[in-house]
C-alpha angles and dihedrals in degrees: 000000000000091000092048095049097043095043094047090050092048092050096049097041093046092054091049096045092053086076100035095044093223144048107076096104094039094051100035098050095067089052092054088046090062089069104025139037114277097253090053091046091053093049093046092049091050091057094048091046095054094042091050093049091051090051090050090053088057090051103042107002092105088069093059118121105239094208092052092047092050095049099038102028098049092048090048092050094051093045092046089061090053095046094047091048091052093048094099094050095048095046089057090066108102117250115262091227142334137209139179132238107189106313094337120098117209123198128202111212132183091250093050092048094051094045093045095050092048092051093048091050092051091046091058090060089064098041106040110077095219092054099043094090094052110110135188116239112241090246087073093058092090090054090047091050092049093050093046094046095044095051090040091056092043100046110358091249105118108118098077094054091044092053091045091061100035095049089058094050098087095251125154115247090257093050092045092054095041095046091047096055093046091050089046093056092048092053093042093054092049096051094040089055089058092045090045101099094051092042093052091048091055097040094094089055091051092052093046089054090064092241094124095085092046091052091054092047093047091048092052091048090050090050089054091048091051091048091051089049092056089056089058098049094092091051097057132068130227089245090058090049090052090052091049091049093046095048094047092046092052092050094044095045093049091048093050095042091052095045096246091120 
């Protein structure tokens, strides 16, 4: 049952996030957490996330806009190192508040509140008709990359901010998707390098938990989902992609800002 649930979730979410540019880690981690302790679920999700992004680069990376990748991706990589390095300091700040839903305790932290509010604001630009035509000049791509990379290194939530800037850069749907996955891999590699020591120390625990086989299965299911997604690119419009991105950003931002995620 655990293989069925995790693999089905990975397949569906991977296909959807090919268009949105974010969401796989956020949505897949809770599924892993059903069957494993949270720290193991986070580690397992990180592996699937990186593997899936690399596979997406193989599928659609050729459509990436090199100028966008250089401006946005390099800034994201540098900022991801900073964010990941500051993780320990920021997590030591006491939570603003906490509440319980059933047996689960949810905490609202300063980092979550800032990230959530930013994501909701950007989501409104894709959902409110009067704001849809607003675009960010390409000179702001470096700032967008820095924000995305920093918060990605600090909390793992980077995809929504990345999509918010890239979708306003005048790219075609193919270039938007391709540029997004290339930038995602760049930022992922940077932050995982910083996390590396802690990850390696816990790797033996992850393997002993029996999660190794599930990681492989989930990765393969995510690959299939991404492949299916590429078959659908020609059938969707950029306007639909913007609606998908805006809706997912609004839901994700609200969940983070309220401490649910």
